[in-house]
C-alpha positions in Angstrom: 1.0 -35.3 24.1 0.2 -38.9 23.4 2.4 -41.7 22.2 1.9 -43.9 19.1 0.5 -46.7 21.4 -1.9 -44.4 23.1 -3.1 -43.0 19.8 -3.6 -46.4 18.4 -5.6 -47.7 21.3 -7.8 -44.5 21.4 -8.6 -44.8 17.7 -9.4 -48.5 18.0 -11.7 -47.8 20.9 -13.4 -45.0 18.9 -14.1 -47.6 16.2 -15.5 -49.9 18.9 -13.1 -52.7 17.9 -11.6 -55.3 20.2 -7.9 -56.1 19.9 -8.6 -59.4 18.1 -10.9 -57.8 15.6 -8.6 -54.9 14.9 -5.5 -57.2 14.7 -7.4 -59.3 12.1 -8.2 -56.2 10.0 -4.6 -55.1 10.1 -3.2 -58.6 9.5 -1.1 -59.0 12.6 -1.2 -61.1 15.7 -3.2 -59.8 18.7 -0.1 -60.1 20.9 1.9 -57.9 18.5 -1.0 -55.3 18.5 -0.9 -55.4 22.3 2.9 -54.6 22.3 2.2 -51.7 19.9 -0.5 -50.2 22.0 1.7 -50.5 25.1 4.6 -48.8 23.2 6.8 -51.9 23.6 7.4 -52.2 19.9 7.6 -50.0 16.8 5.8 -51.1 13.7 7.5 -51.6 10.4 6.7 -49.1 7.7 4.4 -51.7 6.0 2.5 -52.4 9.2 2.3 -48.7 10.0 0.5 -48.1 6.7 -1.8 -51.0 7.4 -2.7 -49.5 10.8 -4.1 -46.2 9.5 -5.6 -47.7 6.4 -7.5 -50.2 8.7 -8.7 -47.1 10.7 -9.8 -45.4 7.5 -7.6 -42.5 8.1 -5.0 -40.6 6.2 -1.4 -40.3 7.5 -2.1 -36.6 8.3 -5.2 -37.5 10.4 -3.4 -40.3 12.1 -0.3 -38.2 12.9 -1.9 -34.9 13.9 -2.2 -35.7 17.6 1.4 -36.9 17.6 3.0 -33.7 16.2 4.4 -32.7 19.6 4.8 -36.2 20.9 7.7 -36.8 23.3 7.9 -40.1 21.5 9.0 -38.4 18.3 12.6 -39.9 18.3 11.1 -43.5 18.2 8.5 -42.6 15.7 11.1 -41.2 13.3 12.4 -44.8 12.9 9.4 -45.4 10.7 10.3 -44.1 7.2 6.8 -42.8 6.4 6.8 -40.9 9.7 10.2 -39.5 9.1 9.1 -38.2 5.7 5.9 -36.8 7.2 7.8 -34.9 9.9 10.3 -33.5 7.4 7.4 -32.4 5.2 5.7 -30.6 8.1 9.0 -28.9 8.9 9.3 -27.6 5.4 5.7 -26.3 5.4 6.2 -24.8 8.8 9.4 -23.0 7.6 7.6 -21.7 4.5 4.7 -20.4 6.6 7.1 -18.9 9.0 8.9 -16.9 6.3 5.6 -15.7 4.8 4.4 -14.4 8.2 7.8 -12.8 8.9 7.8 -11.1 5.5 4.3 -9.9 5.9 5.1 -8.6 9.4 8.1 -6.7 8.1 6.1 -5.3 5.2 3.3 -4.1 7.5 5.8 -2.5 9.9 7.7 -0.7 7.1 4.6 0.3 5.3 3.0 1.6 8.5 6.0 3.6 9.4 6.3 5.1 5.9 2.6 6.0 5.9 2.8 7.6 9.3 5.9 9.6 8.2 4.1 10.8 5.0 1.1 11.9 7.0 3.2 13.5 9.8 5.3 15.5 7.3 2.2 16.6 5.2 3.7 15.3 2.0 0.4 14.4 0.4 -1.9 16.9 2.0 -0.5 20.4 2.6 -1.4 22.0 5.9 0.6 25.3 5.6 -1.2 28.2 3.9 -0.2 31.8 3.2 -2.8 34.5 3.5 -2.8 37.3 1.0 -4.9 40.4 1.5 -6.2 43.0 -1.0 -7.6 46.4 0.2 -9.8 47.0 -2.8 -10.2 47.2 -6.6 -7.6 49.5 -8.3 -9.0 51.3 -11.3 -7.2 51.6 -14.6 -4.2 54.0 -14.6 -4.2 54.1 -10.8 -1.0 53.3 -9.0 -0.8 49.9 -7.2 -0.4 51.5 -3.8 -3.4 53.9 -4.1 -5.1 52.6 -1.0 -2.1 53.1 1.3 -0.5 56.2 -0.3 -3.4 58.0 -2.0 -2.6 61.3 -0.3 0.8 61.4 -2.2 -1.1 61.5 -5.5 -3.4 64.4 -4.7 -2.1 67.6 -6.4 -4.8 69.9 -5.1 -4.1 71.7 -1.9 -7.8 72.3 -1.3 -8.7 70.6 2.0 -12.2 69.8 0.9 -11.1 68.0 -2.2 -8.5 66.1 -0.3 -11.1 65.0 2.3 -13.5 64.1 -0.5 -10.8 61.9 -2.1 -10.1 60.3 1.2 -13.8 59.4 1.6 -13.9 58.0 -1.9 -10.9 55.8 -1.2 -12.4 54.6 2.1 -15.7 53.8 0.4 -13.9 51.7 -2.2 -12.0 49.8 0.4 -13.5 46.3 0.2 -11.0 43.8 1.5 -10.5 40.5 -0.1 -8.4 37.5 1.2 -6.8 34.5 -0.5 -5.3 31.5 1.1 -2.5 30.0 -1.1 -1.0 26.6 -0.5 2.4 27.9 -1.5 4.3 31.2 -1.1 4.1 33.2 -4.4 6.1 36.2 -3.2 5.4 39.4 -1.2 2.5 40.3 -3.5 0.8 39.5 -6.8 -1.7 41.3 -9.1 -5.0 39.7 -10.2 -7.3 41.1 -12.9 -10.9 41.6 -11.6 -14.0 43.2 -12.9 -13.5 47.0 -12.9 -9.7 46.9 -12.6 -7.3 44.8 -10.7 -6.4 43.8 -7.1 -3.0 43.7 -5.5 -2.7 40.9 -2.9 0.0 41.3 -0.3 1.3 38.5 1.9 0.7 38.3 5.6 4.0 37.9 7.5 2.9 34.7 9.2 1.8 31.5 7.5 -1.3 29.8 8.7 -1.6 26.1 9.6 -4.9 24.3 8.9 -5.1 20.6 9.8 -6.1 18.3 7.0 -8.1 15.1 7.9 -6.1 13.2 5.2 -2.9 13.5 7.2 -4.6 12.3 10.4 -5.9 9.3 8.5 -2.5 8.5 7.1 -1.0 8.6 10.6 -3.8 6.5 12.0 -3.5 3.8 9.3 0.2 3.9 9.5 0.2 3.2 13.3 -2.5 0.5 12.8 -0.5 -1.3 10.1 2.8 -1.1 12.1 1.1 -2.4 15.3 -0.6 -5.2 13.2 2.7 -6.2 11.8 4.3 -6.2 15.2 1.5 -8.5 16.5 2.1 -10.8 13.5 5.8 -11.0 14.4 5.1 -11.8 18.1 2.4 -14.4 17.3 4.5 -16.0 14.5 5.6 -19.1 16.7 2.1 -19.8 17.6 0.7 -19.3 14.1 3.3 -21.6 12.4 2.9 -24.2 15.1 -0.8 -24.3 14.3 
């Protein structure tokens, strides 16, 4: 952290100018320049402007090494420097608010995204399995595959066994996974008749990659926001 005098001397040496040469360019006495470089005097606002103009620098370039100077209280006696420091403070405050707002948004957005993915609000993971035993022909009762023997009038054993073999041969199971519960059973028209689908007692969970991605992006955004919040002092200082 340099002082105004140290900064002035360094810049003069960088320009390869002697004290007399630089004093002449600025329009001041060499003895006064020596006092300035040794921090024994504070320049007036007019002379301060002449100094950085003679060095072919803007006030921002001249003051940049002095931002954290311990000599700030003395420097603030120069009106242009006081305005410059206040302007830097306003810009720093605006940048600080932007970073804090961005950090808050990322944390809130990340938490919301993680919650949506965790609760499966966008991508359903619970499915209900429905099973059909076979195609039911026209005019046949819906429970023909489970209670066919109740509908056999003949007492002839051979005919009953023949009917049993027929039902067994027609037994071609079909399964459907539904993303919502539609009741204990439902009927669906198919070629040759219809099918009755009955619900399994237990729902099935099938992980969806979309939910995993939502959780991952949510955690990433929240952590990124937290990092922004922690680094805010360093970022605004820069």
